[in-house]
Residue frames as qw, qx, qy, qz and C-alpha x, y, z in Angstrom:
[[0.152, -0.410, -0.550, 0.711, 0.20, -3.92, 23.26],
 [0.149, 0.807, 0.551, 0.154, -2.86, -1.74, 22.73],
 [0.291, 0.266, 0.019, 0.919, -2.23, 1.91, 21.84],
 [0.031, -0.606, -0.526, 0.596, -3.78, 4.63, 23.95],
 [0.209, 0.506, 0.502, 0.670, -5.97, 6.59, 21.57],
 [0.105, -0.508, -0.356, 0.777, -6.70, 10.22, 22.36],
 [0.371, 0.841, 0.309, -0.242, -8.66, 13.00, 20.71],
 [0.006, -0.821, 0.395, 0.412, -5.30, 14.29, 19.43],
 [0.117, -0.389, 0.844, 0.351, -4.07, 11.07, 17.78],
 [0.650, 0.305, 0.621, -0.314, -7.43, 9.52, 16.76],
 [0.622, 0.709, -0.067, -0.326, -7.32, 10.67, 13.14],
 [0.216, 0.665, -0.707, -0.106, -3.73, 9.48, 12.61],
 [0.259, -0.235, 0.921, -0.172, -4.05, 6.13, 14.46],
 [0.511, 0.322, 0.748, -0.276, -7.59, 5.15, 13.46],
 [0.551, 0.715, 0.234, -0.360, -8.86, 7.05, 10.43],
 [0.389, 0.789, -0.417, -0.227, -5.64, 7.20, 8.39],
 [0.489, -0.398, 0.775, 0.038, -4.31, 3.72, 9.22],
 [0.472, 0.331, -0.662, -0.478, -3.79, 1.32, 6.34],
 [0.228, -0.038, -0.965, 0.123, -4.48, -1.65, 8.61],
 [0.504, -0.607, -0.506, -0.347, -7.82, -2.45, 10.27],
 [0.059, 0.341, -0.532, 0.773, -8.06, -0.82, 13.71],
 [0.523, -0.506, -0.685, -0.028, -9.88, -2.39, 16.67],
 [0.042, -0.461, 0.272, -0.843, -10.93, 0.31, 19.15],
 [0.456, -0.419, -0.752, 0.224, -11.93, -0.54, 22.72],
 [0.212, -0.613, 0.028, -0.761, -14.05, 2.18, 24.36],
 [0.655, -0.312, -0.634, 0.266, -13.68, 1.70, 28.14],
 [0.226, -0.803, 0.163, -0.526, -13.49, 3.40, 31.55],
 [0.235, 0.371, -0.778, 0.449, -11.40, 2.70, 34.64],
 [0.430, -0.132, 0.562, -0.694, -14.48, 2.27, 36.87],
 [0.790, 0.175, -0.211, -0.548, -16.20, -0.23, 34.54],
 [0.673, -0.292, 0.667, -0.127, -16.15, -3.83, 35.82],
 [0.861, 0.388, 0.328, 0.008, -16.92, -5.47, 32.45],
 [0.413, 0.863, -0.283, 0.064, -14.21, -3.30, 30.87],
 [0.289, -0.657, 0.687, -0.115, -11.68, -4.75, 33.34],
 [0.807, 0.020, 0.585, -0.073, -12.85, -8.25, 32.38],
 [0.746, 0.647, 0.152, 0.045, -12.39, -7.51, 28.66],
 [0.005, 0.921, -0.376, -0.104, -9.02, -5.70, 29.01],
 [0.472, -0.452, 0.732, 0.193, -6.78, -8.81, 29.22],
 [0.705, 0.399, 0.581, 0.084, -8.59, -10.35, 26.23],
 [0.396, 0.918, 0.030, -0.016, -7.98, -7.20, 24.18],
 [0.197, -0.816, 0.528, 0.131, -4.31, -7.05, 25.29],
 [0.649, -0.141, 0.730, 0.163, -3.73, -10.70, 24.40],
 [0.640, 0.647, 0.407, 0.076, -5.31, -10.13, 21.00],
 [0.160, 0.966, -0.183, -0.089, -3.14, -7.03, 20.47],
 [0.373, -0.628, 0.661, 0.173, 0.02, -9.05, 21.16],
 [0.618, 0.036, 0.771, 0.148, -0.97, -11.89, 18.82],
 [0.539, 0.690, 0.473, 0.095, -2.39, -10.00, 15.81],
 [0.381, -0.320, 0.252, 0.830, 0.11, -8.10, 13.69],
 [0.151, 0.353, 0.640, 0.665, -2.47, -7.45, 10.97],
 [0.252, -0.801, -0.459, -0.289, -4.83, -5.46, 13.22],
 [0.165, 0.351, -0.370, 0.844, -3.92, -2.31, 15.14],
 [0.467, -0.597, -0.650, 0.044, -5.50, -2.32, 18.61],
 [0.111, 0.345, -0.229, 0.903, -6.27, 0.85, 20.54],
 [0.299, -0.560, -0.721, 0.277, -8.14, 1.87, 23.68],
 [0.035, -0.515, -0.077, -0.853, -10.13, 5.03, 24.31],
 [0.182, -0.321, -0.705, 0.606, -10.94, 6.03, 27.90],
 [0.020, -0.686, -0.578, -0.442, -14.44, 7.51, 27.55],
 [0.378, -0.833, -0.286, 0.285, -13.98, 9.67, 30.66],
 [0.430, -0.459, 0.238, 0.740, -10.79, 11.22, 29.27],
 [0.033, -0.109, 0.563, 0.819, -12.14, 11.62, 25.73],
 [0.377, 0.453, 0.672, -0.447, -15.93, 12.19, 25.94],
 [0.407, 0.597, -0.184, -0.667, -16.08, 13.87, 22.52],
 [0.230, 0.283, -0.868, -0.337, -14.89, 10.71, 20.79],
 [0.131, 0.216, 0.935, -0.250, -17.36, 8.60, 22.78],
 [0.371, 0.574, 0.357, -0.637, -20.15, 11.02, 21.86],
 [0.312, 0.518, -0.488, -0.630, -19.14, 11.17, 18.18],
 [0.310, 0.142, -0.906, -0.251, -19.44, 7.39, 17.89],
 [0.676, -0.317, -0.226, -0.625, -22.61, 7.12, 19.99],
 [0.433, 0.072, -0.838, 0.324, -21.09, 5.14, 22.83],
 [0.577, -0.516, -0.045, -0.631, -23.90, 4.55, 25.33],
 [0.924, -0.358, 0.102, -0.089, -22.64, 1.31, 26.89],
 [0.257, 0.690, -0.671, 0.091, -19.10, 0.20, 27.70],
 [0.302, -0.420, 0.560, 0.647, -17.15, -1.78, 26.88],
 [0.699, 0.650, 0.182, -0.237, -17.83, -1.20, 23.19],
 [0.525, -0.253, 0.584, 0.565, -15.52, -2.52, 20.52],
 [0.558, 0.759, 0.083, -0.326, -15.46, -0.96, 17.07],
 [0.684, -0.047, 0.506, 0.524, -13.58, -2.11, 14.02],
 [0.266, 0.843, -0.066, -0.463, -12.45, 0.55, 11.57],
 [0.684, 0.103, 0.523, 0.498, -11.28, -0.13, 8.00],
 [0.337, 0.382, 0.357, 0.783, -10.10, 2.63, 5.67],
 [0.012, -0.102, 0.188, -0.977, -11.31, 5.27, 8.13],
 [0.598, -0.257, -0.281, -0.705, -14.84, 3.86, 8.37],
 [0.431, -0.196, 0.753, -0.457, -16.44, 2.05, 11.30],
 [0.505, 0.126, -0.705, -0.481, -17.50, -1.33, 9.88],
 [0.642, -0.289, -0.710, -0.022, -18.40, -3.39, 12.97],
 [0.266, -0.534, 0.360, -0.717, -19.52, -2.80, 16.54],
 [0.647, -0.230, -0.724, 0.066, -19.74, -5.13, 19.54],
 [0.340, -0.641, 0.220, -0.652, -21.12, -4.16, 22.95],
 [0.839, -0.453, 0.169, -0.249, -20.17, -5.94, 26.16],
 [0.364, -0.549, 0.748, 0.082, -17.62, -8.56, 27.14],
 [0.890, 0.340, -0.183, -0.243, -16.83, -11.19, 24.53],
 [0.847, -0.335, 0.351, 0.218, -14.52, -14.22, 24.75],
 [0.232, -0.585, 0.529, 0.569, -11.21, -14.24, 22.88],
 [0.386, 0.160, 0.814, 0.404, -12.39, -16.53, 20.06],
 [0.228, 0.818, 0.529, -0.016, -15.33, -14.20, 19.40],
 [0.110, -0.875, 0.131, 0.453, -12.98, -11.19, 19.48],
 [0.354, -0.290, 0.693, 0.557, -10.64, -12.82, 16.95],
 [0.328, 0.476, 0.767, 0.279, -13.59, -13.58, 14.66],
 [0.069, 0.909, 0.333, -0.240, -14.99, -10.05, 15.10],
 [0.135, -0.841, 0.260, 0.454, -11.70, -8.33, 14.26],
 [0.251, -0.401, 0.740, 0.478, -10.35, -10.60, 11.52],
 [0.342, 0.323, 0.850, 0.238, -13.33, -11.82, 9.45]]
């Protein structure tokens, strides 16, 4: 299951994690975000090697601003505290797996 990431736990969950972290920037009113949500959840349940978290951009606008989120959903992959990949929009599960694991 995806972890809810907040301004308070971002550093611990994302930046200090030894595993790669896939972060889904989303909002409750966003139709494409709702389409992507089950794909992200399924990935989270199947991938033990990647931590999966979600950031509600309305609840945590400073994090969205810090990472330049202009469009949602946006997926970012962090490794060793650095953002290494970014994907904007809805992607199918096979593309998500490739994005987060290769």
